[in-house]
Structures are given as structure tokens and as C-alpha cells.
C-alpha positions in Angstrom: 275.5 115.9 13.5 275.5 119.6 12.8 276.5 119.1 9.1 273.5 116.7 8.6 271.1 119.2 10.2 272.5 122.1 8.0 272.2 120.0 4.8 268.6 119.2 5.6 267.9 122.8 6.4 269.5 123.9 3.1 267.4 121.2 1.2 264.2 122.5 2.9 265.1 126.1 2.0 265.8 125.2 -1.7 262.6 123.2 -1.8 260.7 126.3 -0.5 262.3 128.6 -3.0 261.5 126.2 -5.9 257.9 126.0 -4.7 257.7 129.8 -4.6 259.1 129.9 -8.2 256.5 127.4 -9.4 253.6 129.1 -7.7 254.6 132.5 -8.9 255.2 131.5 -12.5 251.9 129.7 -12.6 250.1 132.7 -11.3 251.7 135.1 -13.7 251.1 132.9 -16.7 247.5 132.3 -15.7 246.9 136.0 -15.3 248.3 136.7 -18.7 246.3 133.9 -20.3 243.0 135.1 -18.7 243.7 138.6 -19.9 244.3 137.4 -23.5 241.2 135.3 -23.5 239.1 138.1 -22.1 240.2 140.7 -24.5 240.2 138.4 -27.6 236.7 137.1 -26.9 235.0 140.4 -26.2 234.1 143.1 -28.7 234.5 145.9 -26.2 233.4 148.5 -28.7 230.0 147.0 -29.5 226.7 148.1 -28.1 226.1 144.7 -26.5 229.4 144.8 -24.6 228.6 148.2 -23.1 225.0 147.5 -22.2 224.9 143.8 -21.2 227.5 143.8 -18.4 230.7 142.0 -18.0 231.5 138.4 -19.1 232.9 136.0 -16.5 236.3 136.2 -18.2 236.4 140.0 -17.8 235.5 139.7 -14.1 238.2 137.1 -13.6 240.7 139.4 -15.4 239.8 142.3 -13.1 240.2 140.1 -10.0 243.6 138.6 -11.1 245.0 142.0 -12.2 244.2 143.7 -8.9 246.9 144.7 -6.5 245.5 142.7 -3.7 245.6 139.5 -5.7 249.4 140.0 -6.4 250.0 141.0 -2.7 248.0 137.9 -1.7 250.2 135.8 -3.9 253.3 137.0 -2.0 251.7 136.6 1.5 250.1 133.2 0.6 253.3 131.8 -0.9 255.3 133.0 2.1 252.9 131.3 4.4 252.7 128.1 2.4 256.4 127.5 2.1 257.2 128.4 5.7 254.3 126.8 7.7 256.7 124.7 9.7 259.6 126.1 11.8 260.8 128.8 9.5 261.5 132.4 10.1 259.7 135.5 8.8 262.8 136.2 6.6 262.2 132.9 4.8 258.6 133.8 4.3 259.5 137.3 2.9 262.1 135.9 0.6 259.6 133.2 -0.7 257.0 135.9 -1.3 259.5 138.1 -3.2 260.6 135.1 -5.3 257.0 134.3 -6.1 256.4 137.9 -7.2 259.5 138.0 -9.4 258.6 134.7 -11.0 255.0 135.9 -11.6 256.2 139.1 -13.2 258.6 137.2 -15.4 256.0 134.6 -16.4 253.4 137.3 -17.1 255.8 139.2 -19.3 256.9 136.1 -21.2 253.3 134.9 -21.6 252.2 138.3 -22.9 254.7 138.0 -25.8 253.2 134.7 -27.0 250.6 134.8 -29.7 247.1 133.6 -28.6 245.0 132.6 -31.5 241.5 132.4 -30.2 238.7 132.5 -32.8 236.2 135.2 -32.2 232.7 133.7 -32.2 
């Protein structure tokens, strides 16, 4: 009976870590993509850009690049994957895995060329 319980516990832990990897990678890639779209679609040196205010993409970039958004990713992921009967250690590990995956995905996505035609 103990072996069956341990194997289920391991499966739940692996599922939680895989979920943290996916959530983190998606967040990092999305952040990089939004950054690329915001900077490629705005002529930040023009008079219109400096006097008309920020575009929605620029606002989204500032929100996703903020420290609280990345911290929220770790806390939110830890909470999501450990909602049921899991320790705080599991939550902390899931948050750290999400941040590592987000950082890796962000770095990889930043190296990809984004060809967005300027209007």
C-alpha cells in the first residue's frame, strides 16, 4: 500500500513541476514577444511618440517587465500547482522552476527574429 501511495505522490509532484515549466515558459515567451512587438511597432524617436502617450503594447510591455509580475508568476504558479495537500516546499520549488523556465524562454525568444512590418 505504501508503494502505491508513493508512486501517486511522485506522479503528482512531476505533474506539478511540468505545469510550472509550461506556465513559466509561456510567460517568458509572451513577455519577449510583447517587447518585440512594442519596440518594432513604435517609432520612439518621433514627435508623435513623445507627445501622444503610450500605445497599449507599450503599456503591456511595462506591466509584463515589472518585477512584481515576475514575482507574481512564481507565487501564482506555486499556489496553482500546490492547491491540494502539498507543502510550502513544493510551492517554492514550483515557483523557482517557473522562474527558471520563464528566464530561459525569454532569452531564447529574444534571439529569434521578429519581422513585423512598420505601418
